[in-house]
LUMVORO-623687 format. One record per residue (C-alpha): residue in three letters; x, y, z. Coordinates in steps of 0.1 Angstrom, whole numbers, plus 5000, padded with zeros to 4 digits. Last residue first. Example, Ala and Ser with C-alpha at 12.3 -4.5 7.8 and 13.67 -1.06 7.14 Angstrom:
% LUMVORO-623687
SER513749895071;ALA512349555078;
This chain:
% LUMVORO-623687
VAL123828534268;ASP121028664290;MET122128834322;ILE120828814358;VAL122429044384;PRO121928944420;MET122629214445;ILE123429104481;MET124029364508;PRO126229204534;ARG124829044566;ARG127728914587;LYS127928624610;THR130728484588;GLU129728124578;GLU126128104588;TYR125528474578;PHE127028414544;LEU124928104537;LYS121628264549;GLY122228574528;LEU123228364498;GLU119928174501;ASP117728494504;ARG119428684476;VAL119328384453;ARG115628334460;ASP114928704453;GLY116828694420;VAL115228364409;ALA111728514417;ALA112528824396;ARG113728614367;GLY110528414366;GLY109428104385;ASP110227734383;SER113327744404;LYS114927424416;GLU117827424391;ILE118327804395;VAL118527774433;GLU121027494431;LEU123227694406;ILE123127984431;LYS124127754460;ASP127027614440;GLN128327964433;ALA128028054470;ARG129927734479;GLU132627834455;MET132728184471;LEU133128034505;GLU136027804493;ALA137728094476;SER137728324507;ASP141228474505;ARG140828544468;VAL137328694473;TYR138428944500;VAL135428944523;PHE132529194529;GLY133729544519;ARG133529474482;SER132629134468;ILE132129024432;ILE130928664426;GLU130728534390;PRO128128254384;ARG129427924368;GLY128927874331;ALA125927954309;PRO123227864334;GLN120027724319;GLY117227944305;THR117327724273;LYS117227994246;GLU118628294264;ASP121328094280;LEU121628234315;LYS124528424330;ILE124428504367;VAL126528784382;ALA126228774420;VAL127229114435;VAL128229114472;PHE128129414494;GLY129829564525;ALA129029464561;SER129029774583;ALA129430064557;LEU127229894531;ILE124529804556;GLU124530164570;ARG124430304535;ASP121430084527;ARG119630214558;MET120430574548;VAL118930514513;VAL115830364528;PRO115430644554;GLY115630924528;VAL118131074505;ASP116431274478;GLY115731564503;VAL118131804487;GLY120631664462;SER123531884451;GLY126031714474;ASP123931534501;VAL121531764519;PHE119231564542;VAL115731694552;TYR115131594588;GLY111931604607;GLY109131864613;PRO106131714597;VAL102931834615;ARG101831744650;GLU098431834664;GLY097732084692;ILE099432194724;ARG097232444742;GLY097132804752;SER094433004770;GLU092833344771;GLY094633524743;ASP093633264717;PHE096933064718;GLU097732754698;LEU101032554698;ILE101532324669;TYR103932034674;GLY106231994645;ASN109631994662;GLU109631894698;VAL107432014727;VAL107832124763;MET105032364770;THR105132534804;ASN101732674812;THR100332374830;ALA103432364851;PRO102532714863;VAL105332974858;GLY106633074892;MET110333094888;GLU110732734899;GLN108332644871;ALA110532824846;ILE113632634859;ARG111632304854;ALA110832414818;HIS114532474812;GLN115332114824;THR112831974800;LEU114032174771;HIS117632074777;ARG116731704780;LEU114731734748;GLU117731864729;GLY118032244726;HIS116932564710;ILE113432634725;PRO111832634759;VAL108132754757;PHE106832944787;TYR103333084791;ARG102133374812;PRO105533534809;LYS107233744836;ILE109833904812;LEU112334024838;HIS112133714861;ILE112133474831;LEU115333644818;LEU116933634852;ARG116233264856;GLN117833194822;GLU120833394833;ASP121133184865;GLN120732864846;SER123332914819;ALA122833154789;HIS124433064756;GLY127533194738;SER129732934754;VAL133333004764;HIS136432884746;VAL140132874752;PRO139732794789;ALA142232514788;ILE142132134792;GLN138532034782;GLU138132334759;TYR141032254736;MET144732324734;VAL146732104709;ASN150532084710;ALA151431974675;GLY153631674665;GLN151631534636;GLN150331264659;PHE148931534682;LEU147031674652;ARG145731324645;ASN144431294680;ILE142631634678;THR141031544645;ARG139731214659;ASN138431384690;ILE136531634668;MET135031354646;GLU133931154677;GLU132431464695;ASN130331574665;GLY127031434677;PRO126231724700;ILE128032034688;ALA131532034703;HIS132432374718;ALA134832604700;SER138232754702;ILE140432464692;ILE143932604697;ILE146832454679;THR150432514689;ASP153032424663;GLY156332294677;ARG156431984656;VAL155032054622;VAL151632084607;LYS151832134569;ILE149832424556;GLN149432524519;ARG147632234502;HIS146232084533;ARG146431704530;GLY148631614559;VAL146031424578;SER145431684606;MET145931974582;ARG142931844562;ALA140831844593;LEU141932194603;ALA141032334568;SER137632184566;SER136731904541;PRO136431624568;GLU134331834592;GLY135931774626;GLN133732024644;THR136432294649;GLY137232294612;THR137932654601;ALA141232824604;ILE142933124619;ILE146733114614;VAL149133304636;VAL152733364626;LYS155733544642;HIS157133244661;GLN157333054628;PRO159733314614;LEU158233474583;LYS158433394546;ASP156633064552;ILE153433244561;ASP153233414527;GLY150833174509;LEU148233234536;LYS148233604527;ILE148933854555;LEU146734044579;VAL148734254604;GLY150034514579;PRO147334764586;PRO145534714619;ILE142634464618;SER139234584631;LEU136234354625;TYR132634474626;GLY133334774604;LEU131134664574;GLU134134624551;GLN136134434578;ALA133234204584;MET132934124547;ARG136634044543;VAL136633834574;ASN133533644562;GLU135033574528;VAL138333444542;MET136333244568;SER134233074541;TYR137332994520;GLY139332834548;ALA142732944561;ILE143233304573;ALA146733454580;VAL147733674610;LYS151033834618;ARG152533824653;GLU153734094675;HIS152433954708;ARG149934234714;VAL148934234677;ALA148333854678;THR146133894709;ASN144034154692;VAL143733934660;VAL142733634681;GLN140133844699;GLN138733984666;ILE138433624653;ARG136433534684;SER134133834678;ILE133533734642;LEU132433374650;SER131033324614;ALA133933104602;PHE133732894634;THR137032854652;GLY140432684649;VAL143432884660;ILE146832784646;ILE149832924665;ARG153232894649;GLY156332814670;GLU157532894705;ALA154132914722;ARG154332994759;GLN153333364757;PHE150633304730;VAL149033034752;LYS148933264782;ASP147633554762;PHE144833344747;ALA143733234782;ASP143633594794;ASP141633704764;ILE139233414767;ALA137633554798;ARG136533864777;GLU133833644761;SER132133654795;PRO131633344815;THR128233164815;ALA126333204847;GLY125632954875;PRO124532594869;GLN124732434834;GLU121932194825;ALA119832464808;ASN122832554786;THR121132514752;SER117732624764;ASP117132954744;SER113733104753;LEU110333144737;LEU108333354761;VAL104533364757;LEU101733604767;VAL104033884779;GLY102534174799;ARG103734534792;GLY105834534823;GLY107834234811;LEU108634424779;GLU109934714799;ALA112034484820;LEU113634334789;LYS114134684774;ALA115934794806;LEU118134474806;ASP119634564772;PRO122534334772;PRO126034484770;LYS127434634738;GLY131234664739;ASP131834444709;VAL133934194729;PRO131234164756;THR131834284792;TYR128334244808;ASP127633924790;PHE124033814799;LYS123633524774;PHE121533494743;ASP120433294712;GLY117233454702;SER115033544731;HIS111633534713;VAL109033734731;VAL105333704722;LEU102933974732;GLY099133904730;VAL096233774710;PRO096334014680;THR100133974679;GLU102834204691;ILE106234034686;ALA109134124708;LEU112233974691;GLY115733904702;VAL118734034684;GLY122333944676;ASP124534204661;PRO127934064672;ILE128633684675;SER129133484706;HIS125833614720;CYS124633934737;VAL121134044729;HIS119834374714;PHE116134424710;PHE114034414678;GLU110334514678;ILE108034324656;ARG104434424649;PHE102534124635;PRO099034164619;GLY100534184584;LEU104334234588;ALA104934564608;ILE108434674616;ASN109934834647;ASP113634924652;GLY115334934686;ALA118034684677;GLN118934724641;ILE117234644607;THR118534584572;ASN116134454546;LEU117134194521;GLU114834104491;ALA116633804476;GLU116633744438;ASP119933914431;LEU121633724460;LEU120533374448;HIS123633264429;ARG124333004455;GLU127733144464;LYS126133494464;LEU123533374488;LYS126133264514;VAL128233584512;GLU124933794513;VAL123933604544;LEU127133694563;GLY126634054553;ARG123034054563;THR124033904597;LEU126434194601;LYS123834464593;THR120934324612;THR118134114597;TYR114834124578;ILE114233904548;PRO111333974523;ALA109533664511;LYS109833434481;ILE109433074494;GLU110632764476;GLN114232854465;LEU114333094494;VAL114032814519;TYR117032634504;PRO119132944504;LEU118033014540;GLY119232684555;GLY122532814568;VAL120833114586;HIS120133004622;ASP122332694627;GLU124932864605;HIS125333154629;GLY124433504616;HIS121933634641;THR118133664647;LEU117033624611;ILE113433734603;ILE111633594572;GLY108633794560;ARG104933814551;VAL104533434543;ILE100933424530;ASP101833324494;LYS103933024505;LYS101132864525;ASP100532544505;ALA104132424510;LEU104532584544;TYR104132264564;ASN106732114540;PHE109332304559;ASP111432004568;PRO114432174584;ILE117832144569;ILE120531884574;PHE124231874565;ASP126731714542;ILE125331354545;GLY127631074534;LEU126730854563;MET124230984588;ASP125430744616;ASN127930994630;GLU125331274633;PRO125031534605;PHE125531904612;MET122332104615;ILE121232394593;GLY119332714600;ALA116232904589;ASP115433184613;ILE112033324624;ILE109333284598;ILE106333514597;ILE102833394585;ASN099533564577;ARG096333414565;GLY094833394600;TYR097633424625;GLU100833214620;LEU104133224637;VAL106732984623;MET110032884639;MET113232754623;ASN116432644640;LYS118532384621;GLY120632304651;VAL120732154686;GLU117931904688;GLY114531844704;LEU113332184694;GLY115632344668;GLY113532304637;LEU110032334624;PRO108532494655;VAL104932604649;ILE103432884669;ARG099732934659;LEU097933244671;LYS094133204671;ASN091333424659;ALA091033284624;MET092032934636;
């Protein structure tokens, strides 16, 4: 291991979200990104998911630095949780640092964090790693890719990228730097795979300007634009369009308010004086003069857009004549929640524009032609597709093979697989933990498979509590058991079934010659059989035995 480079993906491979990558050489480690992932529909009650970084538990003292490629939640959202366990300097660009500071301030971690600002073109040395940052285009300004010189060769990490030649921030991709890296000889390319199934090239962010203009021209009432709180370039496009159509702009959603304030202070968001108004002042203006930018494009129940859809937003009530633009792509697993929000907005009388019916969003990730171009420029010896579900990674590997990378040198792996390189060869090694850590309220990692299974049962079949009172002297039943049901059947409408359940409990007690635990287990089994025979449902059954 002393003379080998280890690349260990802890998140983002085999899924979209919670990106986290470890590079290890000897007793030196650098971490690239620390993101979160939104829960899937069957992850009941979960707020979000962070990477399982238990691999680093006994290596905390050799982490030389944490590098953040850009400011999206799937790359920086897990940082507060990592910093609670690992104290290491953080390196990131100016805008990403601003977004991170907002996040760390909320968690009261800002004073403890060692933040270092870098920019494209900078070089830093962390132990045996020399990292050079290069500019990449994405759907947020200030994104960077990484060229990492290691003792065994050059590793290039693409970050999230696309080749946008007319980006909103006016900074096109640095093709010259990519070609220069390819000329130096690249051992491994780690490349964004999100759009590996999409042919052609991803449209420029500028394509949205025309779509926005058309919507603004037709809209007779208020316009509400839903987008990610960190999508600063999209917010700028909405502001620019609002100015052209003489509308004022208000922001809904705490995270977006804070990010807009920060981006303005740092110069990444330009809003002319008088354009931005307080959310509480929107009713003072004619509806055709108002634009609201809100969070909630993924259907998150607590977000501004979701609360508007059910009439529970404190300051905004959707009315007939409102035009609502969903300017975001559905993260895999969120489609059902997003569609539910859109349907509810239609029910409120709004005209909803979304990706499937209007070009109001473009991806920030490279499609197949751009992925081919990156491979052509970098000319890697080994290729590792990252950032995507397994189908994306597999398709991206095929593209690399079409571009001349040998099949034996394309490594399709999911989280936890260790990739080892010694300069001469590379191999896929053992697998370490790289699964899900659930965040539920203030709890981190305390909700596991058993709890999730219980929640599924409660959600699908409800529960039944059987309260059994026994005489403490004789051990015999003191009256009939009490049956409490929630989410299974309504007790008053199922009196006969409940009476049979009571009889079954008394029968179990009469025949039992074991202890209290045995009685409880037997009651659970017998009631389970009875309820399934009668209802074909399997509620959670909880016997409670009391002495009286």
